[in-house]
N, C-alpha and C positions, 0 to 999 in steps of 0.2 A: 559224468564221464570219468572212467578210471584212468589213472595216470600210472604208467609203467615206472616202477622204482628201480629195479635192477634185474639182471639176468643170472642164470645158472644156479648155483648151489642154494637150496632152500632150507635144508636141514637134514638130520640123520635120525632114523628110528633105530634104537638099540635096546636089546633086552637079553635076558638069560633064560635058556630053556629050563622049564620046571620039571617036576617029577613025572609028568605025563609026556614029556618031549615036545611041549608046545610053549609058545610065548606070544603075547599080544602087546603091541605098542600103539598108543594113540598120539597122533601128531597132526598139526595143521597150522594155518596162519595164526600169528600171535596177536597182532594189533586188531583193534575193533573193526576197522574198515579195510583190512588187508585181505587180498585173495591171491590164489596161486593158479598158474597154469603149469601142470606137470608135463614134462616132455621126455624124461628119462629116469629110470630107477636102476640103481646098481646094488645088488644084494650079495651078501657073503655071510658065511658062518664059519665057526671053528668046529662044528660038529663032524664027527667021524662017520655019521650015517647020512644018507641022502635026505634032504629036507624039501618042503614045499612052502611057497609064500602066496598068500591070498591078500589082496588089497581091496578093501570095501570102504564105503562111506560109514563113518561112525554114527550110530543111532539114527540111521536113515535107511528105510527099506529100499531094495533095488538090487540089481545085479552087481556082481563083483566088477571092479574096475580093472584089475590086473591079476595075473596068476603066472607062476612059474613052478615047474616040477624040478628045477635045478637051482634052488635057492641057496645052495652052498656057494655058488659063484655064477652069477648071471647078470646080464644087462638087458633091460626091457625098454625099448623105445615106445612111448605112449603119448597120448594127447587127451587130457581131461582137466577140468577146472575144479578147484576147491574154493567155493565162495566164502566170503567173510562169515565168520561164526561157525563154520563147519570144520570137522576134523576127519582124518582118515584112520582106519584101523589096519595095521599091518599084523597079519597072523601067520606065524611059521608053525609047521607041524613036522614031526618025524625026527627031531633033533636029539642029540646026546645030552643027557641031563647035565646042567651046569655049564654048558658051552654058550658061546655068544652068537647072536644073530644081529646083523647090521644091514640097513638099507639107506644109501645116500639118495636124496631126492633133488633132482635138477629141474629147472624150469624158469619161469618168470614170476616175479612178485609184483602185484599191483596194489594201489591204494588210492584214496581220494585226495 
């Protein structure tokens, strides 16, 4: 049985837009038996152009978990799990080269 460790802030995915206007950040539970239940993402960028954010499971086939066409400044209420040992891929596109993309991850952290 999983034990709830704490609520709310789980981490931040942060990266810099490359020469193609894209950035990918991989993040997920850190401890061996830790898992997450994500319930909100808050994304923002310093880009002067409109950006998009795609959230997918890293190295796992399947549909995207989340998407926003307003990644410069958006809040997404969501509900999905990140099991122990799995990571998420945050992929921004359309950004101004050298600017910053950030996504705060809120939810619940579980462990054994």
